[in-house]
N, CA, C and O atoms as CSV, one atom per row, in Angstrom:
chain,resi,resn,atom,element,x,y,z
A,1,MET,N,N,71.370,105.820,109.277
A,1,MET,CA,C,72.551,105.180,108.652
A,1,MET,C,C,73.540,106.123,108.105
A,1,MET,O,O,74.481,105.547,107.559
A,2,THR,N,N,73.602,107.587,108.094
A,2,THR,CA,C,74.758,108.054,107.636
A,2,THR,C,C,75.606,107.863,108.652
A,2,THR,O,O,76.714,107.474,108.280
A,3,TYR,N,N,75.464,108.010,109.895
A,3,TYR,CA,C,76.805,107.399,110.923
A,3,TYR,C,C,77.478,105.880,110.573
A,3,TYR,O,O,78.678,105.650,110.726
A,4,LEU,N,N,76.441,104.827,110.048
A,4,LEU,CA,C,77.210,103.852,110.228
A,4,LEU,C,C,78.046,103.899,108.657
A,4,LEU,O,O,79.214,103.562,108.465
A,5,GLU,N,N,77.215,104.341,107.787
A,5,GLU,CA,C,77.921,104.402,106.209
A,5,GLU,C,C,79.406,105.181,106.430
A,5,GLU,O,O,80.448,104.537,106.311
A,6,ALA,N,N,79.413,106.280,106.682
A,6,ALA,CA,C,80.733,107.131,107.422
A,6,ALA,C,C,81.644,106.204,107.911
A,6,ALA,O,O,82.792,106.225,107.466
A,7,ILE,N,N,81.223,105.151,109.008
A,7,ILE,CA,C,81.988,104.641,109.612
A,7,ILE,C,C,82.561,103.421,109.020
A,7,ILE,O,O,83.673,103.019,109.362
A,8,LEU,N,N,81.986,102.942,108.321
A,8,LEU,CA,C,82.364,101.972,107.111
A,8,LEU,C,C,83.556,102.185,106.163
A,8,LEU,O,O,84.617,101.666,105.817
A,9,LYS,N,N,82.726,103.303,105.933
A,9,LYS,CA,C,83.872,103.643,104.794
A,9,LYS,C,C,85.193,103.950,105.314
A,9,LYS,O,O,86.209,103.378,104.918
A,10,VAL,N,N,85.172,105.084,106.428
A,10,VAL,CA,C,86.633,105.119,107.257
A,10,VAL,C,C,87.129,103.910,107.298
A,10,VAL,O,O,88.303,103.862,106.929
A,11,LEU,N,N,86.632,102.856,107.632
A,11,LEU,CA,C,86.967,101.473,108.174
A,11,LEU,C,C,87.973,100.674,106.887
A,11,LEU,O,O,89.170,100.389,106.853
A,12,VAL,N,N,86.654,100.460,105.735
A,12,VAL,CA,C,87.796,100.488,104.738
A,12,VAL,C,C,88.652,100.774,104.198
A,12,VAL,O,O,89.433,99.969,103.692
A,13,VAL,N,N,88.768,102.121,104.143
A,13,VAL,CA,C,89.955,102.824,103.664
A,13,VAL,C,C,91.008,102.893,104.598
A,13,VAL,O,O,92.020,103.496,104.240
A,14,GLY,N,N,90.967,102.338,105.852
A,14,GLY,CA,C,91.895,101.922,107.100
A,14,GLY,C,C,92.520,100.511,106.967
A,14,GLY,O,O,93.662,100.066,107.088
A,15,LEU,N,N,91.440,100.045,106.701
A,15,LEU,CA,C,92.003,98.528,106.010
A,15,LEU,C,C,92.871,98.757,104.952
A,15,LEU,O,O,94.032,98.417,105.180
A,16,VAL,N,N,92.685,99.152,104.054
A,16,VAL,CA,C,92.993,98.870,102.508
A,16,VAL,C,C,94.636,99.905,103.032
A,16,VAL,O,O,95.696,99.354,103.328
A,17,LEU,N,N,94.464,101.108,103.022
A,17,LEU,CA,C,95.789,101.974,103.338
A,17,LEU,C,C,96.712,101.440,104.730
A,17,LEU,O,O,97.900,101.757,104.776
A,18,GLY,N,N,96.120,100.645,105.817
A,18,GLY,CA,C,96.831,100.590,106.971
A,18,GLY,C,C,97.272,99.259,106.578
A,18,GLY,O,O,98.458,98.932,106.637
A,19,ALA,N,N,96.529,98.638,106.257
A,19,ALA,CA,C,97.097,96.821,106.123
A,19,ALA,C,C,97.491,96.393,104.967
A,19,ALA,O,O,98.348,95.513,104.895
A,20,GLY,N,N,96.837,97.038,103.694
A,20,GLY,CA,C,97.055,96.649,102.124
A,20,GLY,C,C,98.274,97.149,101.581
A,20,GLY,O,O,98.885,96.533,100.708
A,21,LEU,N,N,98.665,98.256,102.063
A,21,LEU,CA,C,99.817,98.768,101.356
A,21,LEU,C,C,100.811,98.447,102.186
A,21,LEU,O,O,101.730,98.513,101.369
A,22,PRO,N,N,101.304,98.161,103.151
A,22,PRO,CA,C,102.415,97.167,103.775
A,22,PRO,C,C,102.513,96.198,103.013
A,22,PRO,O,O,103.571,95.955,102.432
A,23,ALA,N,N,101.468,95.492,102.878
A,23,ALA,CA,C,101.500,94.011,102.322
A,23,ALA,C,C,102.154,94.311,100.743
A,23,ALA,O,O,103.234,93.833,100.395
A,24,VAL,N,N,101.333,95.159,99.886
A,24,VAL,CA,C,102.180,95.599,98.842
A,24,VAL,C,C,103.337,95.689,98.647
A,24,VAL,O,O,103.870,95.210,97.645
A,25,PHE,N,N,104.024,96.381,99.651
A,25,PHE,CA,C,105.316,97.143,99.873
A,25,PHE,C,C,105.978,95.731,100.290
A,25,PHE,O,O,107.118,95.589,99.850
A,26,ALA,N,N,105.421,94.550,101.138
A,26,ALA,CA,C,106.247,93.526,101.306
A,26,ALA,C,C,106.257,92.777,100.136
A,26,ALA,O,O,107.375,92.343,99.859
A,27,ILE,N,N,105.119,92.407,99.145
A,27,ILE,CA,C,105.298,92.094,98.266
A,27,ILE,C,C,106.375,92.013,96.915
A,27,ILE,O,O,106.868,91.047,96.332
A,28,GLY,N,N,106.491,93.466,96.711
A,28,GLY,CA,C,107.643,94.237,96.325
A,28,GLY,C,C,108.646,93.711,96.751
A,28,GLY,O,O,109.264,93.029,95.934
A,29,LEU,N,N,109.170,93.804,98.088
A,29,LEU,CA,C,110.356,93.716,98.418
A,29,LEU,C,C,110.657,92.101,98.438
A,29,LEU,O,O,111.842,91.807,98.278
A,30,ALA,N,N,109.767,91.061,98.608
A,30,ALA,CA,C,110.157,89.721,98.166
A,30,ALA,C,C,110.468,89.684,96.800
A,30,ALA,O,O,111.531,89.204,96.407
A,31,ALA,N,N,109.446,90.250,95.886
A,31,ALA,CA,C,109.961,89.822,94.336
A,31,ALA,C,C,111.329,90.615,94.389
A,31,ALA,O,O,112.229,89.777,94.328
A,32,PHE,N,N,111.738,91.627,94.460
A,32,PHE,CA,C,112.827,92.073,94.689
A,32,PHE,C,C,113.913,91.191,95.048
A,32,PHE,O,O,114.732,90.811,94.212
A,33,SER,N,N,113.938,90.952,95.907
A,33,SER,CA,C,115.063,89.728,96.604
A,33,SER,C,C,115.062,88.770,95.841
A,33,SER,O,O,116.106,88.255,95.440
A,34,ALA,N,N,113.772,88.329,95.479
A,34,ALA,CA,C,113.977,86.755,94.565
A,34,ALA,C,C,114.566,87.370,93.357
A,34,ALA,O,O,115.603,86.849,92.947
A,35,GLY,N,N,114.113,88.337,92.745
A,35,GLY,CA,C,114.754,88.641,91.338
A,35,GLY,C,C,116.492,89.052,91.610
A,35,GLY,O,O,117.145,89.227,90.581
A,36,ALA,N,N,117.101,89.176,92.726
A,36,ALA,CA,C,118.319,90.010,92.526
A,36,ALA,C,C,118.987,88.550,92.607
A,36,ALA,O,O,120.154,88.810,92.902
A,37,GLY,N,N,118.906,87.557,92.534
A,37,GLY,CA,C,119.960,86.108,92.621
A,37,GLY,C,C,120.625,85.878,93.591
A,37,GLY,O,O,120.118,86.239,94.653
A,38,GLY,N,N,121.742,85.328,93.646
A,38,GLY,CA,C,122.615,85.199,94.643
A,38,GLY,C,C,122.557,83.777,95.018
A,38,GLY,O,O,122.191,82.902,94.233
A,39,ALA,N,N,122.999,83.518,96.480
A,39,ALA,CA,C,123.035,82.414,97.029
A,39,ALA,C,C,121.932,82.144,97.651
A,39,ALA,O,O,121.421,83.004,98.369
A,40,ASP,N,N,121.245,80.651,97.460
A,40,ASP,CA,C,119.614,80.356,98.124
A,40,ASP,C,C,120.377,79.938,99.669
A,40,ASP,O,O,121.496,80.339,99.990
A,41,GLY,N,N,119.340,78.891,100.672
A,41,GLY,CA,C,119.479,79.020,101.493
A,41,GLY,C,C,120.423,77.847,101.785
A,41,GLY,O,O,120.873,77.662,102.916
A,42,GLU,N,N,120.779,76.880,100.501
A,42,GLU,CA,C,121.316,75.640,100.615
A,42,GLU,C,C,123.192,75.873,100.038
A,42,GLU,O,O,124.086,75.027,100.087
A,43,GLY,N,N,123.274,77.350,99.516
A,43,GLY,CA,C,124.645,77.810,99.214
A,43,GLY,C,C,124.711,77.528,97.655
A,43,GLY,O,O,125.530,77.784,96.773
A,44,ALA,N,N,123.655,76.977,97.701
A,44,ALA,CA,C,123.786,77.214,95.550
A,44,ALA,C,C,123.445,78.611,95.195
A,44,ALA,O,O,122.576,79.156,95.876
A,45,THR,N,N,124.001,79.273,94.228
A,45,THR,CA,C,123.807,80.088,93.344
A,45,THR,C,C,123.064,79.800,92.309
A,45,THR,O,O,123.087,78.897,91.473
A,46,VAL,N,N,122.087,81.144,92.586
A,46,VAL,CA,C,120.384,81.373,91.759
A,46,VAL,C,C,120.587,82.900,91.010
A,46,VAL,O,O,120.824,84.008,91.492
A,47,ALA,N,N,120.372,82.409,89.529
A,47,ALA,CA,C,120.706,83.299,88.949
A,47,ALA,C,C,119.578,84.732,88.783
A,47,ALA,O,O,118.355,84.847,88.864
A,48,PRO,N,N,120.525,85.534,88.560
A,48,PRO,CA,C,118.768,86.932,88.837
A,48,PRO,C,C,117.891,86.967,88.134
A,48,PRO,O,O,118.269,86.800,86.974
A,49,ASN,N,N,116.580,87.140,88.250
A,49,ASN,CA,C,115.525,87.401,87.438
A,49,ASN,C,C,114.834,88.406,86.977
A,49,ASN,O,O,113.646,88.445,87.295
A,50,PRO,N,N,115.412,89.526,86.072
A,50,PRO,CA,C,114.447,90.638,85.769
A,50,PRO,C,C,113.455,90.661,85.750
A,50,PRO,O,O,112.966,91.790,85.772
A,51,ALA,N,N,112.869,89.934,85.719
A,51,ALA,CA,C,111.144,90.545,85.654
A,51,ALA,C,C,110.927,90.398,87.026
A,51,ALA,O,O,109.902,91.009,87.328
A,52,LEU,N,N,111.510,89.788,88.106
A,52,LEU,CA,C,110.666,89.721,89.374
A,52,LEU,C,C,111.633,90.696,90.041
A,52,LEU,O,O,111.465,90.614,91.258
A,53,LYS,N,N,112.384,91.405,89.796
A,53,LYS,CA,C,113.197,92.352,89.915
A,53,LYS,C,C,112.421,94.097,89.681
A,53,LYS,O,O,112.308,95.081,90.412
A,54,PHE,N,N,112.045,93.789,88.361
A,54,PHE,CA,C,111.302,94.753,87.888
A,54,PHE,C,C,109.813,94.832,88.108
A,54,PHE,O,O,109.287,95.926,87.908
A,55,LEU,N,N,108.963,93.682,88.545
A,55,LEU,CA,C,107.725,93.672,89.363
A,55,LEU,C,C,107.973,94.187,91.008
A,55,LEU,O,O,107.120,94.675,91.750
A,56,GLY,N,N,109.284,93.938,91.287
A,56,GLY,CA,C,109.397,94.753,92.587
A,56,GLY,C,C,109.412,96.068,92.555
A,56,GLY,O,O,108.686,96.718,93.307
A,57,LEU,N,N,110.246,96.644,91.675
A,57,LEU,CA,C,110.276,98.202,91.667
A,57,LEU,C,C,109.066,98.823,91.306
A,57,LEU,O,O,108.917,100.020,91.552
A,58,LEU,N,N,107.872,97.942,90.562
A,58,LEU,CA,C,106.855,98.124,90.096
A,58,LEU,C,C,106.232,98.754,90.959
A,58,LEU,O,O,106.015,99.966,90.952
A,59,LEU,N,N,105.688,97.470,92.275
A,59,LEU,CA,C,105.071,97.818,93.144
A,59,LEU,C,C,105.741,98.660,94.238
A,59,LEU,O,O,104.923,98.971,95.104
A,60,PHE,N,N,107.099,99.169,94.486
A,60,PHE,CA,C,107.662,99.906,95.044
A,60,PHE,C,C,106.692,101.367,94.838
A,60,PHE,O,O,105.861,101.918,95.559
A,61,THR,N,N,107.316,101.707,93.335
A,61,THR,CA,C,106.620,102.878,92.919
A,61,THR,C,C,105.041,103.035,92.993
A,61,THR,O,O,104.665,104.178,93.255
A,62,LEU,N,N,103.986,102.010,92.792
A,62,LEU,CA,C,103.224,102.200,93.435
A,62,LEU,C,C,102.618,102.683,94.706
A,62,LEU,O,O,101.624,103.387,94.891
A,63,VAL,N,N,103.629,102.021,95.710
A,63,VAL,CA,C,103.618,102.329,96.920
A,63,VAL,C,C,103.819,103.952,97.595
A,63,VAL,O,O,103.320,104.553,98.546
A,64,ALA,N,N,104.994,104.322,96.370
A,64,ALA,CA,C,104.802,105.852,96.960
A,64,ALA,C,C,104.216,106.711,96.076
A,64,ALA,O,O,104.060,107.893,96.381
A,65,ALA,N,N,103.833,106.228,94.912
A,65,ALA,CA,C,102.679,107.061,94.586
A,65,ALA,C,C,101.553,107.198,95.202
A,65,ALA,O,O,100.962,108.271,95.087
A,66,VAL,N,N,101.064,106.270,95.904
A,66,VAL,CA,C,99.800,106.173,96.953
A,66,VAL,C,C,100.193,107.092,97.670
A,66,VAL,O,O,99.425,108.053,97.712
A,67,ILE,N,N,101.239,107.177,98.340
A,67,ILE,CA,C,101.614,107.891,99.470
A,67,ILE,C,C,101.856,109.317,99.300
A,67,ILE,O,O,101.442,110.030,100.215
A,68,VAL,N,N,102.513,109.951,98.198
A,68,VAL,CA,C,102.650,111.155,97.627
A,68,VAL,C,C,100.977,111.487,97.206
A,68,VAL,O,O,100.779,112.692,97.362
A,69,ILE,N,N,100.011,110.929,96.831
A,69,ILE,CA,C,99.203,111.589,96.413
A,69,ILE,C,C,98.009,111.617,97.469
A,69,ILE,O,O,96.953,112.234,97.330
A,70,ALA,N,N,98.448,110.700,98.722
A,70,ALA,CA,C,97.581,111.098,99.884
A,70,ALA,C,C,97.923,112.248,100.718
A,70,ALA,O,O,97.045,112.979,101.176
A,71,ILE,N,N,99.389,112.466,100.969
A,71,ILE,CA,C,99.650,113.723,101.590
A,71,ILE,C,C,99.348,114.754,100.275
A,71,ILE,O,O,98.454,115.488,100.694
A,72,LEU,N,N,99.542,114.998,99.435
A,72,LEU,CA,C,98.943,116.128,98.588
A,72,LEU,C,C,97.045,116.286,98.549
A,72,LEU,O,O,96.322,117.275,98.434
A,73,TYR,N,N,96.835,115.268,98.656
A,73,TYR,CA,C,94.864,114.944,99.165
A,73,TYR,C,C,94.987,115.684,100.059
A,73,TYR,O,O,94.220,116.641,99.946
A,74,ILE,N,N,96.007,115.732,101.501
A,74,ILE,CA,C,95.624,116.023,102.979
A,74,ILE,C,C,95.585,117.483,102.762
A,74,ILE,O,O,94.709,118.286,103.081
A,75,THR,N,N,97.248,117.755,101.866
A,75,THR,CA,C,97.567,119.276,101.930
A,75,THR,C,C,96.582,120.202,101.059
A,75,THR,O,O,96.525,121.399,101.339
A,76,LYS,N,N,95.881,119.730,100.111
A,76,LYS,CA,C,95.285,120.424,98.956
A,76,LYS,C,C,94.429,121.880,99.354
A,76,LYS,O,O,94.189,122.715,98.482
A,77,GLY,N,N,94.130,122.009,100.373
A,77,GLY,CA,C,93.392,123.530,100.765
A,77,GLY,C,C,94.543,123.988,100.967
A,77,GLY,O,O,94.481,125.217,100.998
A,78,THR,N,N,95.551,123.618,101.118
A,78,THR,CA,C,97.112,124.746,101.623
A,78,THR,C,C,97.618,125.003,100.497
A,78,THR,O,O,98.016,126.146,100.274
A,79,ILE,N,N,97.711,124.068,99.597
A,79,ILE,CA,C,98.620,124.152,98.454
A,79,ILE,C,C,97.648,125.340,97.436
A,79,ILE,O,O,98.218,126.306,96.927
A,80,LYS,N,N,96.193,125.104,97.253
A,80,LYS,CA,C,95.633,125.559,96.788
A,80,LYS,C,C,95.193,127.254,96.663
A,80,LYS,O,O,94.780,128.041,95.811
A,81,HIS,N,N,95.604,127.230,98.196
A,81,HIS,CA,C,95.244,128.751,98.640
A,81,HIS,C,C,96.556,129.306,98.417
A,81,HIS,O,O,96.667,130.325,97.736
A,82,HIS,N,N,97.472,128.786,98.878
A,82,HIS,CA,C,99.198,129.371,98.498
A,82,HIS,C,C,99.721,129.607,97.185
A,82,HIS,O,O,100.201,130.698,96.878
A,83,PHE,N,N,99.646,128.557,96.331
A,83,PHE,CA,C,99.806,128.322,94.868
A,83,PHE,C,C,99.068,129.034,94.030
A,83,PHE,O,O,99.394,129.977,93.309
A,84,GLY,N,N,97.639,128.295,94.241
A,84,GLY,CA,C,96.569,128.839,93.238
A,84,GLY,C,C,96.113,127.456,91.948
A,84,GLY,O,O,95.311,127.532,91.017
A,85,PHE,N,N,96.852,126.465,92.314
A,85,PHE,CA,C,96.295,125.306,92.119
A,85,PHE,C,C,96.299,123.868,92.730
A,85,PHE,O,O,97.195,123.478,93.479
A,86,ASN,N,N,95.134,123.044,92.320
A,86,ASN,CA,C,94.706,121.943,92.823
A,86,ASN,C,C,95.723,120.909,92.397
A,86,ASN,O,O,95.858,120.719,91.188
A,87,PRO,N,N,96.559,120.120,93.381
A,87,PRO,CA,C,97.252,119.387,93.123
A,87,PRO,C,C,96.718,118.137,92.879
A,87,PRO,O,O,97.587,117.517,92.266
A,88,VAL,N,N,95.577,117.322,93.066
A,88,VAL,CA,C,94.726,116.397,92.711
A,88,VAL,C,C,93.609,116.673,92.277
A,88,VAL,O,O,92.680,116.322,93.005
A,89,PRO,N,N,93.194,117.494,90.770
A,89,PRO,CA,C,92.013,117.289,90.407
A,89,PRO,C,C,91.420,116.212,89.721
A,89,PRO,O,O,90.430,116.351,89.003
A,90,PHE,N,N,92.053,115.034,89.940
A,90,PHE,CA,C,90.944,113.952,89.609
A,90,PHE,C,C,90.577,113.591,91.056
A,90,PHE,O,O,89.818,112.627,90.955
A,91,LEU,N,N,90.699,113.812,92.010
A,91,LEU,CA,C,89.967,113.459,93.442
A,91,LEU,C,C,89.201,114.366,93.773
A,91,LEU,O,O,89.612,115.488,93.477
A,92,PRO,N,N,87.814,114.296,94.499
A,92,PRO,CA,C,86.745,115.090,94.946
A,92,PRO,C,C,87.310,116.272,95.566
A,92,PRO,O,O,86.570,117.133,96.042
């Protein structure tokens, strides 16, 4: 069962980061675009919506933070060896 559990963990993380993160980015892009205002499909002017722009920026920040933390986690051993500190002490 150890191999099956490991395969399932890799599958879940791959689905979350491989499909979930781009989906969150796409939702952020749609929210930011809708919040920017401008002209709609019929040529009518739409007022900007600061709440949607903020939501889009928040989702962009979330995606960026996940990417940076993942890079730090991958390079944790090298950073710890060369600089003497653990960049992600909250992860095992």
